[in-house]
CHARMM-style PDB file with segment names, atoms N, HN, CA, C and O in Angstrom:
ATOM      1  N   MET     1       8.487  -1.132   4.966  1.00  0.00      PROA
ATOM      2  CA  MET     1       7.222  -1.516   5.577  1.00  0.00      PROA
ATOM      3  C   MET     1       7.017  -3.016   5.397  1.00  0.00      PROA
ATOM      4  O   MET     1       7.208  -3.542   4.300  1.00  0.00      PROA
ATOM      5  N   ASP     2       6.642  -3.684   6.433  1.00  0.00      PROA
ATOM      6  HN  ASP     2       6.487  -3.257   7.324  1.00  0.00      PROA
ATOM      7  CA  ASP     2       6.397  -5.126   6.415  1.00  0.00      PROA
ATOM      8  C   ASP     2       5.132  -5.426   5.617  1.00  0.00      PROA
ATOM      9  O   ASP     2       4.177  -4.649   5.640  1.00  0.00      PROA
ATOM     10  N   LYS     3       5.131  -6.561   4.911  1.00  0.00      PROA
ATOM     11  HN  LYS     3       5.907  -7.191   4.893  1.00  0.00      PROA
ATOM     12  CA  LYS     3       3.958  -6.948   4.103  1.00  0.00      PROA
ATOM     13  C   LYS     3       2.711  -7.073   4.968  1.00  0.00      PROA
ATOM     14  O   LYS     3       1.619  -6.710   4.532  1.00  0.00      PROA
ATOM     15  N   LYS     4       2.862  -7.584   6.193  1.00  0.00      PROA
ATOM     16  HN  LYS     4       3.749  -7.879   6.547  1.00  0.00      PROA
ATOM     17  CA  LYS     4       1.705  -7.737   7.064  1.00  0.00      PROA
ATOM     18  C   LYS     4       1.068  -6.388   7.396  1.00  0.00      PROA
ATOM     19  O   LYS     4      -0.150  -6.293   7.542  1.00  0.00      PROA
ATOM     20  N   GLU     5       1.888  -5.353   7.515  1.00  0.00      PROA
ATOM     21  HN  GLU     5       2.878  -5.430   7.397  1.00  0.00      PROA
ATOM     22  CA  GLU     5       1.369  -4.032   7.850  1.00  0.00      PROA
ATOM     23  C   GLU     5       0.526  -3.454   6.722  1.00  0.00      PROA
ATOM     24  O   GLU     5      -0.309  -2.581   6.959  1.00  0.00      PROA
ATOM     25  N   GLN     6       0.736  -3.931   5.495  1.00  0.00      PROA
ATOM     26  HN  GLN     6       1.414  -4.640   5.303  1.00  0.00      PROA
ATOM     27  CA  GLN     6       0.000  -3.404   4.356  1.00  0.00      PROA
ATOM     28  C   GLN     6      -1.382  -4.011   4.235  1.00  0.00      PROA
ATOM     29  O   GLN     6      -2.257  -3.439   3.585  1.00  0.00      PROA
ATOM     30  N   ARG     7      -1.589  -5.169   4.856  1.00  0.00      PROA
ATOM     31  HN  ARG     7      -0.879  -5.634   5.384  1.00  0.00      PROA
ATOM     32  CA  ARG     7      -2.858  -5.861   4.714  1.00  0.00      PROA
ATOM     33  C   ARG     7      -3.957  -5.225   5.540  1.00  0.00      PROA
ATOM     34  O   ARG     7      -3.701  -4.511   6.510  1.00  0.00      PROA
ATOM     35  N   ILE     8      -5.167  -5.498   5.140  1.00  0.00      PROA
ATOM     36  HN  ILE     8      -5.375  -6.078   4.353  1.00  0.00      PROA
ATOM     37  CA  ILE     8      -6.356  -4.974   5.789  1.00  0.00      PROA
ATOM     38  C   ILE     8      -6.794  -5.952   6.872  1.00  0.00      PROA
ATOM     39  O   ILE     8      -6.784  -7.164   6.657  1.00  0.00      PROA
ATOM     40  N   GLU     9      -7.168  -5.441   8.007  1.00  0.00      PROA
ATOM     41  HN  GLU     9      -7.176  -4.457   8.182  1.00  0.00      PROA
ATOM     42  CA  GLU     9      -7.695  -6.284   9.076  1.00  0.00      PROA
ATOM     43  C   GLU     9      -9.074  -6.792   8.655  1.00  0.00      PROA
ATOM     44  O   GLU     9      -9.815  -6.070   7.989  1.00  0.00      PROA
ATOM     45  N   PRO    10      -9.430  -8.021   9.031  1.00  0.00      PROA
ATOM     46  CA  PRO    10     -10.706  -8.605   8.597  1.00  0.00      PROA
ATOM     47  C   PRO    10     -11.937  -7.799   8.980  1.00  0.00      PROA
ATOM     48  O   PRO    10     -12.929  -7.830   8.251  1.00  0.00      PROA
ATOM     49  N   ASN    11     -11.909  -7.084  10.090  1.00  0.00      PROA
ATOM     50  HN  ASN    11     -11.104  -7.060  10.682  1.00  0.00      PROA
ATOM     51  CA  ASN    11     -13.091  -6.336  10.511  1.00  0.00      PROA
ATOM     52  C   ASN    11     -13.105  -4.903   9.957  1.00  0.00      PROA
ATOM     53  O   ASN    11     -14.023  -4.136  10.245  1.00  0.00      PROA
ATOM     54  N   GLU    12     -12.094  -4.547   9.168  1.00  0.00      PROA
ATOM     55  HN  GLU    12     -11.348  -5.170   8.934  1.00  0.00      PROA
ATOM     56  CA  GLU    12     -12.038  -3.226   8.569  1.00  0.00      PROA
ATOM     57  C   GLU    12     -12.934  -3.201   7.331  1.00  0.00      PROA
ATOM     58  O   GLU    12     -12.857  -4.111   6.505  1.00  0.00      PROA
ATOM     59  N   GLN    13     -13.778  -2.182   7.186  1.00  0.00      PROA
ATOM     60  HN  GLN    13     -13.840  -1.443   7.856  1.00  0.00      PROA
ATOM     61  CA  GLN    13     -14.703  -2.114   6.061  1.00  0.00      PROA
ATOM     62  C   GLN    13     -14.169  -1.181   4.973  1.00  0.00      PROA
ATOM     63  O   GLN    13     -13.485  -0.200   5.262  1.00  0.00      PROA
ATOM     64  N   CYS    14     -14.484  -1.494   3.750  1.00  0.00      PROA
ATOM     65  HN  CYS    14     -15.040  -2.291   3.515  1.00  0.00      PROA
ATOM     66  CA  CYS    14     -14.093  -0.670   2.616  1.00  0.00      PROA
ATOM     67  C   CYS    14     -15.126   0.435   2.438  1.00  0.00      PROA
ATOM     68  O   CYS    14     -16.326   0.196   2.573  1.00  0.00      PROA
ATOM     69  N   VAL    15     -14.666   1.632   2.140  1.00  0.00      PROA
ATOM     70  HN  VAL    15     -13.691   1.826   2.031  1.00  0.00      PROA
ATOM     71  CA  VAL    15     -15.557   2.770   1.994  1.00  0.00      PROA
ATOM     72  C   VAL    15     -16.283   2.733   0.660  1.00  0.00      PROA
ATOM     73  O   VAL    15     -17.474   3.038   0.594  1.00  0.00      PROA
ATOM     74  N   ASP    16     -15.579   2.362  -0.405  1.00  0.00      PROA
ATOM     75  HN  ASP    16     -14.611   2.114  -0.352  1.00  0.00      PROA
ATOM     76  CA  ASP    16     -16.198   2.346  -1.720  1.00  0.00      PROA
ATOM     77  C   ASP    16     -15.661   1.190  -2.551  1.00  0.00      PROA
ATOM     78  O   ASP    16     -14.710   0.515  -2.158  1.00  0.00      PROA
ATOM     79  N   GLN    17     -16.273   0.973  -3.685  1.00  0.00      PROA
ATOM     80  HN  GLN    17     -17.046   1.521  -4.004  1.00  0.00      PROA
ATOM     81  CA  GLN    17     -15.895  -0.152  -4.540  1.00  0.00      PROA
ATOM     82  C   GLN    17     -14.483   0.028  -5.085  1.00  0.00      PROA
ATOM     83  O   GLN    17     -13.742  -0.947  -5.207  1.00  0.00      PROA
ATOM     84  N   GLN    18     -14.108   1.238  -5.408  1.00  0.00      PROA
ATOM     85  HN  GLN    18     -14.710   2.030  -5.308  1.00  0.00      PROA
ATOM     86  CA  GLN    18     -12.767   1.491  -5.931  1.00  0.00      PROA
ATOM     87  C   GLN    18     -11.707   1.154  -4.871  1.00  0.00      PROA
ATOM     88  O   GLN    18     -10.674   0.569  -5.196  1.00  0.00      PROA
ATOM     89  N   GLY    19     -11.954   1.516  -3.632  1.00  0.00      PROA
ATOM     90  HN  GLY    19     -12.793   1.992  -3.368  1.00  0.00      PROA
ATOM     91  CA  GLY    19     -11.040   1.181  -2.543  1.00  0.00      PROA
ATOM     92  C   GLY    19     -10.947  -0.319  -2.337  1.00  0.00      PROA
ATOM     93  O   GLY    19      -9.871  -0.852  -2.064  1.00  0.00      PROA
ATOM     94  N   LEU    20     -12.068  -0.989  -2.466  1.00  0.00      PROA
ATOM     95  HN  LEU    20     -12.942  -0.555  -2.687  1.00  0.00      PROA
ATOM     96  CA  LEU    20     -12.113  -2.446  -2.337  1.00  0.00      PROA
ATOM     97  C   LEU    20     -11.260  -3.101  -3.419  1.00  0.00      PROA
ATOM     98  O   LEU    20     -10.480  -4.009  -3.132  1.00  0.00      PROA
ATOM     99  N   LEU    21     -11.407  -2.647  -4.652  1.00  0.00      PROA
ATOM    100  HN  LEU    21     -12.041  -1.909  -4.884  1.00  0.00      PROA
ATOM    101  CA  LEU    21     -10.629  -3.211  -5.752  1.00  0.00      PROA
ATOM    102  C   LEU    21      -9.138  -2.915  -5.589  1.00  0.00      PROA
ATOM    103  O   LEU    21      -8.304  -3.742  -5.957  1.00  0.00      PROA
ATOM    104  N   LEU    22      -8.799  -1.768  -5.054  1.00  0.00      PROA
ATOM    105  HN  LEU    22      -9.477  -1.096  -4.755  1.00  0.00      PROA
ATOM    106  CA  LEU    22      -7.395  -1.424  -4.794  1.00  0.00      PROA
ATOM    107  C   LEU    22      -6.812  -2.351  -3.732  1.00  0.00      PROA
ATOM    108  O   LEU    22      -5.686  -2.827  -3.872  1.00  0.00      PROA
ATOM    109  N   GLN    23      -7.568  -2.604  -2.680  1.00  0.00      PROA
ATOM    110  HN  GLN    23      -8.483  -2.217  -2.566  1.00  0.00      PROA
ATOM    111  CA  GLN    23      -7.114  -3.509  -1.627  1.00  0.00      PROA
ATOM    112  C   GLN    23      -6.932  -4.915  -2.178  1.00  0.00      PROA
ATOM    113  O   GLN    23      -5.956  -5.590  -1.851  1.00  0.00      PROA
ATOM    114  N   LEU    24      -7.857  -5.356  -3.002  1.00  0.00      PROA
ATOM    115  HN  LEU    24      -8.650  -4.807  -3.267  1.00  0.00      PROA
ATOM    116  CA  LEU    24      -7.764  -6.675  -3.619  1.00  0.00      PROA
ATOM    117  C   LEU    24      -6.529  -6.760  -4.510  1.00  0.00      PROA
ATOM    118  O   LEU    24      -5.832  -7.775  -4.506  1.00  0.00      PROA
ATOM    119  N   SER    25      -6.259  -5.726  -5.259  1.00  0.00      PROA
ATOM    120  HN  SER    25      -6.825  -4.902  -5.263  1.00  0.00      PROA
ATOM    121  CA  SER    25      -5.083  -5.685  -6.119  1.00  0.00      PROA
ATOM    122  C   SER    25      -3.804  -5.770  -5.284  1.00  0.00      PROA
ATOM    123  O   SER    25      -2.870  -6.479  -5.656  1.00  0.00      PROA
ATOM    124  N   ASN    26      -3.757  -5.059  -4.170  1.00  0.00      PROA
ATOM    125  HN  ASN    26      -4.516  -4.483  -3.868  1.00  0.00      PROA
ATOM    126  CA  ASN    26      -2.581  -5.083  -3.296  1.00  0.00      PROA
ATOM    127  C   ASN    26      -2.351  -6.467  -2.709  1.00  0.00      PROA
ATOM    128  O   ASN    26      -1.211  -6.920  -2.613  1.00  0.00      PROA
ATOM    129  N   VAL    27      -3.418  -7.134  -2.320  1.00  0.00      PROA
ATOM    130  HN  VAL    27      -4.344  -6.766  -2.398  1.00  0.00      PROA
ATOM    131  CA  VAL    27      -3.299  -8.486  -1.766  1.00  0.00      PROA
ATOM    132  C   VAL    27      -2.804  -9.440  -2.841  1.00  0.00      PROA
ATOM    133  O   VAL    27      -1.952 -10.287  -2.571  1.00  0.00      PROA
ATOM    134  N   GLU    28      -3.322  -9.316  -4.047  1.00  0.00      PROA
ATOM    135  HN  GLU    28      -4.013  -8.628  -4.266  1.00  0.00      PROA
ATOM    136  CA  GLU    28      -2.890 -10.189  -5.134  1.00  0.00      PROA
ATOM    137  C   GLU    28      -1.418  -9.960  -5.488  1.00  0.00      PROA
ATOM    138  O   GLU    28      -0.700 -10.911  -5.794  1.00  0.00      PROA
ATOM    139  N   LYS    29      -0.974  -8.718  -5.449  1.00  0.00      PROA
ATOM    140  HN  LYS    29      -1.558  -7.945  -5.201  1.00  0.00      PROA
ATOM    141  CA  LYS    29       0.443  -8.424  -5.702  1.00  0.00      PROA
ATOM    142  C   LYS    29       1.323  -9.026  -4.613  1.00  0.00      PROA
ATOM    143  O   LYS    29       2.375  -9.594  -4.907  1.00  0.00      PROA
ATOM    144  N   ALA    30       0.901  -8.905  -3.367  1.00  0.00      PROA
ATOM    145  HN  ALA    30       0.047  -8.443  -3.129  1.00  0.00      PROA
ATOM    146  CA  ALA    30       1.667  -9.477  -2.259  1.00  0.00      PROA
ATOM    147  C   ALA    30       1.728 -10.999  -2.375  1.00  0.00      PROA
ATOM    148  O   ALA    30       2.763 -11.603  -2.093  1.00  0.00      PROA
ATOM    149  N   LEU    31       0.633 -11.610  -2.785  1.00  0.00      PROA
ATOM    150  HN  LEU    31      -0.207 -11.119  -3.013  1.00  0.00      PROA
ATOM    151  CA  LEU    31       0.593 -13.059  -2.967  1.00  0.00      PROA
ATOM    152  C   LEU    31       1.513 -13.483  -4.115  1.00  0.00      PROA
ATOM    153  O   LEU    31       2.222 -14.482  -3.997  1.00  0.00      PROA
ATOM    154  N   ALA    32       1.510 -12.743  -5.209  1.00  0.00      PROA
ATOM    155  HN  ALA    32       0.934 -11.931  -5.305  1.00  0.00      PROA
ATOM    156  CA  ALA    32       2.388 -13.047  -6.339  1.00  0.00      PROA
ATOM    157  C   ALA    32       3.847 -12.892  -5.933  1.00  0.00      PROA
ATOM    158  O   ALA    32       4.687 -13.699  -6.331  1.00  0.00      PROA
ATOM    159  N   ASP    33       4.160 -11.867  -5.147  1.00  0.00      PROA
ATOM    160  HN  ASP    33       3.478 -11.212  -4.823  1.00  0.00      PROA
ATOM    161  CA  ASP    33       5.525 -11.665  -4.666  1.00  0.00      PROA
ATOM    162  C   ASP    33       5.968 -12.832  -3.781  1.00  0.00      PROA
ATOM    163  O   ASP    33       7.088 -13.326  -3.908  1.00  0.00      PROA
ATOM    164  N   LEU    34       5.092 -13.259  -2.897  1.00  0.00      PROA
ATOM    165  HN  LEU    34       4.182 -12.858  -2.794  1.00  0.00      PROA
ATOM    166  CA  LEU    34       5.400 -14.380  -2.010  1.00  0.00      PROA
ATOM    167  C   LEU    34       5.641 -15.654  -2.822  1.00  0.00      PROA
ATOM    168  O   LEU    34       6.590 -16.390  -2.553  1.00  0.00      PROA
ATOM    169  N   LYS    35       4.796 -15.912  -3.803  1.00  0.00      PROA
ATOM    170  HN  LYS    35       4.025 -15.314  -4.022  1.00  0.00      PROA
ATOM    171  CA  LYS    35       4.955 -17.112  -4.629  1.00  0.00      PROA
ATOM    172  C   LYS    35       6.252 -17.057  -5.435  1.00  0.00      PROA
ATOM    173  O   LYS    35       6.858 -18.098  -5.691  1.00  0.00      PROA
ATOM    174  N   ALA    36       6.687 -15.868  -5.837  1.00  0.00      PROA
ATOM    175  HN  ALA    36       6.195 -15.023  -5.630  1.00  0.00      PROA
ATOM    176  CA  ALA    36       7.939 -15.721  -6.578  1.00  0.00      PROA
ATOM    177  C   ALA    36       9.142 -16.036  -5.685  1.00  0.00      PROA
ATOM    178  O   ALA    36      10.173 -16.498  -6.175  1.00  0.00      PROA
ATOM    179  N   ARG    37       9.017 -15.792  -4.392  1.00  0.00      PROA
ATOM    180  HN  ARG    37       8.179 -15.417  -3.994  1.00  0.00      PROA
ATOM    181  CA  ARG    37      10.093 -16.068  -3.440  1.00  0.00      PROA
ATOM    182  C   ARG    37      10.011 -17.476  -2.858  1.00  0.00      PROA
ATOM    183  O   ARG    37      10.889 -17.876  -2.092  1.00  0.00      PROA
ATOM    184  N   TRP    38       8.974 -18.232  -3.208  1.00  0.00      PROA
ATOM    185  HN  TRP    38       8.261 -17.907  -3.829  1.00  0.00      PROA
ATOM    186  CA  TRP    38       8.725 -19.554  -2.634  1.00  0.00      PROA
ATOM    187  C   TRP    38       9.853 -20.512  -3.015  1.00  0.00      PROA
ATOM    188  O   TRP    38      10.094 -20.722  -4.204  1.00  0.00      PROA
ATOM    189  N   PRO    39      10.550 -21.098  -2.037  1.00  0.00      PROA
ATOM    190  CA  PRO    39      11.644 -22.031  -2.356  1.00  0.00      PROA
ATOM    191  C   PRO    39      11.102 -23.391  -2.807  1.00  0.00      PROA
ATOM    192  O   PRO    39       9.969 -23.761  -2.499  1.00  0.00      PROA
ATOM    193  N   TYR    40      11.938 -24.116  -3.538  1.00  0.00      PROA
ATOM    194  HN  TYR    40      12.859 -23.815  -3.788  1.00  0.00      PROA
ATOM    195  CA  TYR    40      11.544 -25.453  -3.998  1.00  0.00      PROA
ATOM    196  C   TYR    40      11.538 -26.456  -2.847  1.00  0.00      PROA
ATOM    197  O   TYR    40      10.759 -27.410  -2.840  1.00  0.00      PROA
ATOM    198  N   HSD    41      12.413 -26.226  -1.882  1.00  0.00      PROA
ATOM    199  HN  HSD    41      13.045 -25.452  -1.888  1.00  0.00      PROA
ATOM    200  CA  HSD    41      12.533 -27.148  -0.749  1.00  0.00      PROA
ATOM    201  C   HSD    41      12.553 -26.357   0.552  1.00  0.00      PROA
ATOM    202  O   HSD    41      12.895 -25.174   0.568  1.00  0.00      PROA
ATOM    203  N   SER    42      12.192 -27.007   1.616  1.00  0.00      PROA
ATOM    204  HN  SER    42      11.914 -27.967   1.603  1.00  0.00      PROA
ATOM    205  CA  SER    42      12.299 -26.452   2.971  1.00  0.00      PROA
ATOM    206  C   SER    42      11.597 -25.097   3.120  1.00  0.00      PROA
ATOM    207  O   SER    42      12.227 -24.095   3.461  1.00  0.00      PROA
ATOM    208  N   VAL    43      10.323 -25.082   2.867  1.00  0.00      PROA
ATOM    209  HN  VAL    43       9.812 -25.896   2.591  1.00  0.00      PROA
ATOM    210  CA  VAL    43       9.536 -23.853   3.018  1.00  0.00      PROA
ATOM    211  C   VAL    43       9.392 -23.545   4.501  1.00  0.00      PROA
ATOM    212  O   VAL    43       9.044 -24.416   5.298  1.00  0.00      PROA
ATOM    213  N   GLN    44       9.661 -22.308   4.855  1.00  0.00      PROA
ATOM    214  HN  GLN    44       9.944 -21.601   4.207  1.00  0.00      PROA
ATOM    215  CA  GLN    44       9.572 -21.887   6.252  1.00  0.00      PROA
ATOM    216  C   GLN    44       8.102 -21.788   6.663  1.00  0.00      PROA
ATOM    217  O   GLN    44       7.263 -21.360   5.870  1.00  0.00      PROA
ATOM    218  N   PRO    45       7.789 -22.181   7.896  1.00  0.00      PROA
ATOM    219  CA  PRO    45       6.398 -22.131   8.369  1.00  0.00      PROA
ATOM    220  C   PRO    45       5.789 -20.728   8.278  1.00  0.00      PROA
ATOM    221  O   PRO    45       4.593 -20.588   8.021  1.00  0.00      PROA
ATOM    222  N   ARG    46       6.598 -19.701   8.486  1.00  0.00      PROA
ATOM    223  HN  ARG    46       7.570 -19.815   8.695  1.00  0.00      PROA
ATOM    224  CA  ARG    46       6.055 -18.338   8.416  1.00  0.00      PROA
ATOM    225  C   ARG    46       5.598 -17.986   7.002  1.00  0.00      PROA
ATOM    226  O   ARG    46       4.651 -17.219   6.826  1.00  0.00      PROA
ATOM    227  N   MET    47       6.271 -18.547   5.994  1.00  0.00      PROA
ATOM    228  HN  MET    47       7.040 -19.170   6.137  1.00  0.00      PROA
ATOM    229  CA  MET    47       5.855 -18.303   4.609  1.00  0.00      PROA
ATOM    230  C   MET    47       4.535 -19.009   4.314  1.00  0.00      PROA
ATOM    231  O   MET    47       3.679 -18.467   3.615  1.00  0.00      PROA
ATOM    232  N   VAL    48       4.373 -20.212   4.847  1.00  0.00      PROA
ATOM    233  HN  VAL    48       5.068 -20.652   5.415  1.00  0.00      PROA
ATOM    234  CA  VAL    48       3.117 -20.942   4.670  1.00  0.00      PROA
ATOM    235  C   VAL    48       1.980 -20.169   5.330  1.00  0.00      PROA
ATOM    236  O   VAL    48       0.903 -20.027   4.752  1.00  0.00      PROA
ATOM    237  N   ALA    49       2.222 -19.670   6.541  1.00  0.00      PROA
ATOM    238  HN  ALA    49       3.098 -19.786   7.011  1.00  0.00      PROA
ATOM    239  CA  ALA    49       1.204 -18.900   7.260  1.00  0.00      PROA
ATOM    240  C   ALA    49       0.868 -17.610   6.517  1.00  0.00      PROA
ATOM    241  O   ALA    49      -0.297 -17.225   6.424  1.00  0.00      PROA
ATOM    242  N   GLU    50       1.896 -16.946   5.990  1.00  0.00      PROA
ATOM    243  HN  GLU    50       2.842 -17.258   6.065  1.00  0.00      PROA
ATOM    244  CA  GLU    50       1.660 -15.703   5.245  1.00  0.00      PROA
ATOM    245  C   GLU    50       0.827 -15.975   4.000  1.00  0.00      PROA
ATOM    246  O   GLU    50      -0.070 -15.199   3.670  1.00  0.00      PROA
ATOM    247  N   ARG    51       1.119 -17.076   3.306  1.00  0.00      PROA
ATOM    248  HN  ARG    51       1.848 -17.706   3.574  1.00  0.00      PROA
ATOM    249  CA  ARG    51       0.351 -17.425   2.104  1.00  0.00      PROA
ATOM    250  C   ARG    51      -1.112 -17.702   2.465  1.00  0.00      PROA
ATOM    251  O   ARG    51      -2.026 -17.240   1.781  1.00  0.00      PROA
ATOM    252  N   GLU    52      -1.322 -18.455   3.541  1.00  0.00      PROA
ATOM    253  HN  GLU    52      -0.580 -18.830   4.097  1.00  0.00      PROA
ATOM    254  CA  GLU    52      -2.690 -18.736   3.974  1.00  0.00      PROA
ATOM    255  C   GLU    52      -3.423 -17.450   4.332  1.00  0.00      PROA
ATOM    256  O   GLU    52      -4.587 -17.279   3.969  1.00  0.00      PROA
ATOM    257  N   ASP    53      -2.752 -16.546   5.041  1.00  0.00      PROA
ATOM    258  HN  ASP    53      -1.807 -16.685   5.335  1.00  0.00      PROA
ATOM    259  CA  ASP    53      -3.373 -15.268   5.410  1.00  0.00      PROA
ATOM    260  C   ASP    53      -3.744 -14.463   4.171  1.00  0.00      PROA
ATOM    261  O   ASP    53      -4.841 -13.910   4.091  1.00  0.00      PROA
ATOM    262  N   LEU    54      -2.835 -14.398   3.212  1.00  0.00      PROA
ATOM    263  HN  LEU    54      -1.944 -14.848   3.277  1.00  0.00      PROA
ATOM    264  CA  LEU    54      -3.107 -13.640   1.990  1.00  0.00      PROA
ATOM    265  C   LEU    54      -4.247 -14.257   1.186  1.00  0.00      PROA
ATOM    266  O   LEU    54      -5.087 -13.538   0.646  1.00  0.00      PROA
ATOM    267  N   GLU    55      -4.278 -15.572   1.106  1.00  0.00      PROA
ATOM    268  HN  GLU    55      -3.595 -16.156   1.545  1.00  0.00      PROA
ATOM    269  CA  GLU    55      -5.354 -16.232   0.368  1.00  0.00      PROA
ATOM    270  C   GLU    55      -6.705 -16.028   1.051  1.00  0.00      PROA
ATOM    271  O   GLU    55      -7.720 -15.849   0.378  1.00  0.00      PROA
ATOM    272  N   GLU    56      -6.722 -16.053   2.385  1.00  0.00      PROA
ATOM    273  HN  GLU    56      -5.898 -16.198   2.932  1.00  0.00      PROA
ATOM    274  CA  GLU    56      -7.965 -15.790   3.126  1.00  0.00      PROA
ATOM    275  C   GLU    56      -8.419 -14.344   2.923  1.00  0.00      PROA
ATOM    276  O   GLU    56      -9.608 -14.080   2.743  1.00  0.00      PROA
ATOM    277  N   GLU    57      -7.469 -13.413   2.952  1.00  0.00      PROA
ATOM    278  HN  GLU    57      -6.503 -13.628   3.097  1.00  0.00      PROA
ATOM    279  CA  GLU    57      -7.805 -12.001   2.747  1.00  0.00      PROA
ATOM    280  C   GLU    57      -8.329 -11.775   1.334  1.00  0.00      PROA
ATOM    281  O   GLU    57      -9.285 -11.025   1.137  1.00  0.00      PROA
ATOM    282  N   ARG    58      -7.703 -12.422   0.346  1.00  0.00      PROA
ATOM    283  HN  ARG    58      -6.926 -13.031   0.506  1.00  0.00      PROA
ATOM    284  CA  ARG    58      -8.168 -12.297  -1.035  1.00  0.00      PROA
ATOM    285  C   ARG    58      -9.600 -12.823  -1.159  1.00  0.00      PROA
ATOM    286  O   ARG    58     -10.439 -12.197  -1.807  1.00  0.00      PROA
ATOM    287  N   GLU    59      -9.873 -13.956  -0.547  1.00  0.00      PROA
ATOM    288  HN  GLU    59      -9.192 -14.465  -0.021  1.00  0.00      PROA
ATOM    289  CA  GLU    59     -11.215 -14.548  -0.592  1.00  0.00      PROA
ATOM    290  C   GLU    59     -12.239 -13.614   0.061  1.00  0.00      PROA
ATOM    291  O   GLU    59     -13.340 -13.425  -0.456  1.00  0.00      PROA
ATOM    292  N   ARG    60     -11.861 -13.033   1.204  1.00  0.00      PROA
ATOM    293  HN  ARG    60     -10.967 -13.186   1.625  1.00  0.00      PROA
ATOM    294  CA  ARG    60     -12.758 -12.122   1.912  1.00  0.00      PROA
ATOM    295  C   ARG    60     -13.074 -10.902   1.044  1.00  0.00      PROA
ATOM    296  O   ARG    60     -14.229 -10.491   0.938  1.00  0.00      PROA
ATOM    297  N   LEU    61     -12.046 -10.333   0.430  1.00  0.00      PROA
ATOM    298  HN  LEU    61     -11.108 -10.667   0.516  1.00  0.00      PROA
ATOM    299  CA  LEU    61     -12.250  -9.153  -0.412  1.00  0.00      PROA
ATOM    300  C   LEU    61     -13.061  -9.497  -1.662  1.00  0.00      PROA
ATOM    301  O   LEU    61     -13.881  -8.694  -2.109  1.00  0.00      PROA
ATOM    302  N   MET    62     -12.839 -10.672  -2.222  1.00  0.00      PROA
ATOM    303  HN  MET    62     -12.174 -11.324  -1.859  1.00  0.00      PROA
ATOM    304  CA  MET    62     -13.625 -11.076  -3.396  1.00  0.00      PROA
ATOM    305  C   MET    62     -15.101 -11.242  -3.023  1.00  0.00      PROA
ATOM    306  O   MET    62     -15.983 -10.868  -3.796  1.00  0.00      PROA
ATOM    307  N   ASN    63     -15.368 -11.800  -1.849  1.00  0.00      PROA
ATOM    308  HN  ASN    63     -14.651 -12.104  -1.221  1.00  0.00      PROA
ATOM    309  CA  ASN    63     -16.758 -11.929  -1.398  1.00  0.00      PROA
ATOM    310  C   ASN    63     -17.386 -10.557  -1.170  1.00  0.00      PROA
ATOM    311  O   ASN    63     -18.552 -10.346  -1.503  1.00  0.00      PROA
ATOM    312  N   LEU    64     -16.627  -9.631  -0.608  1.00  0.00      PROA
ATOM    313  HN  LEU    64     -15.679  -9.803  -0.337  1.00  0.00      PROA
ATOM    314  CA  LEU    64     -17.142  -8.266  -0.428  1.00  0.00      PROA
ATOM    315  C   LEU    64     -17.450  -7.633  -1.783  1.00  0.00      PROA
ATOM    316  O   LEU    64     -18.464  -6.952  -1.939  1.00  0.00      PROA
ATOM    317  N   ALA    65     -16.578  -7.856  -2.755  1.00  0.00      PROA
ATOM    318  HN  ALA    65     -15.754  -8.409  -2.629  1.00  0.00      PROA
ATOM    319  CA  ALA    65     -16.796  -7.288  -4.092  1.00  0.00      PROA
ATOM    320  C   ALA    65     -18.057  -7.868  -4.726  1.00  0.00      PROA
ATOM    321  O   ALA    65     -18.827  -7.146  -5.360  1.00  0.00      PROA
ATOM    322  N   LYS    66     -18.265  -9.174  -4.553  1.00  0.00      PROA
ATOM    323  HN  LYS    66     -17.640  -9.761  -4.038  1.00  0.00      PROA
ATOM    324  CA  LYS    66     -19.483  -9.795  -5.088  1.00  0.00      PROA
ATOM    325  C   LYS    66     -20.722  -9.215  -4.426  1.00  0.00      PROA
ATOM    326  O   LYS    66     -21.706  -8.903  -5.097  1.00  0.00      PROA
ATOM    327  N   ASN    67     -20.670  -9.072  -3.112  1.00  0.00      PROA
ATOM    328  HN  ASN    67     -19.871  -9.325  -2.567  1.00  0.00      PROA
ATOM    329  CA  ASN    67     -21.809  -8.517  -2.372  1.00  0.00      PROA
ATOM    330  C   ASN    67     -22.028  -7.049  -2.715  1.00  0.00      PROA
ATOM    331  O   ASN    67     -23.166  -6.582  -2.703  1.00  0.00      PROA
ATOM    332  N   TRP    68     -20.983  -6.326  -3.016  1.00  0.00      PROA
ATOM    333  HN  TRP    68     -20.058  -6.705  -3.027  1.00  0.00      PROA
ATOM    334  CA  TRP    68     -21.090  -4.912  -3.367  1.00  0.00      PROA
ATOM    335  C   TRP    68     -21.914  -4.775  -4.640  1.00  0.00      PROA
ATOM    336  O   TRP    68     -22.731  -3.862  -4.757  1.00  0.00      PROA
ATOM    337  N   ASN    69     -21.705  -5.676  -5.591  1.00  0.00      PROA
ATOM    338  HN  ASN    69     -21.041  -6.418  -5.495  1.00  0.00      PROA
ATOM    339  CA  ASN    69     -22.427  -5.640  -6.866  1.00  0.00      PROA
ATOM    340  C   ASN    69     -23.912  -5.956  -6.700  1.00  0.00      PROA
ATOM    341  O   ASN    69     -24.717  -5.585  -7.553  1.00  0.00      PROA
ATOM    342  N   ARG    70     -24.281  -6.628  -5.626  1.00  0.00      PROA
ATOM    343  HN  ARG    70     -23.626  -6.930  -4.932  1.00  0.00      PROA
ATOM    344  CA  ARG    70     -25.689  -6.965  -5.378  1.00  0.00      PROA
ATOM    345  C   ARG    70     -26.471  -5.792  -4.822  1.00  0.00      PROA
ATOM    346  O   ARG    70     -27.700  -5.767  -4.895  1.00  0.00      PROA
ATOM    347  N   ILE    71     -25.764  -4.822  -4.269  1.00  0.00      PROA
ATOM    348  HN  ILE    71     -24.766  -4.842  -4.210  1.00  0.00      PROA
ATOM    349  CA  ILE    71     -26.447  -3.683  -3.616  1.00  0.00      PROA
ATOM    350  C   ILE    71     -27.038  -2.766  -4.664  1.00  0.00      PROA
ATOM    351  OT1 ILE    71     -27.651  -1.754  -4.323  1.00  0.00      PROA
TER     352      ILE     71
END
């Protein structure tokens, strides 16, 4: 399964807090995996784009988690 297929679409809503935390954990694992494969030189543009996507998704999920605690 491709890493992109595992990610959550931005307009997809989490059903519960536990699901939200699981999604956040999955994004963080994917980001750590990507950083472990990051070359010292000649980074491919697709890797840069994937990192940006993962970081944006992590930020979105963290904001949802913060807002969940306010409810």
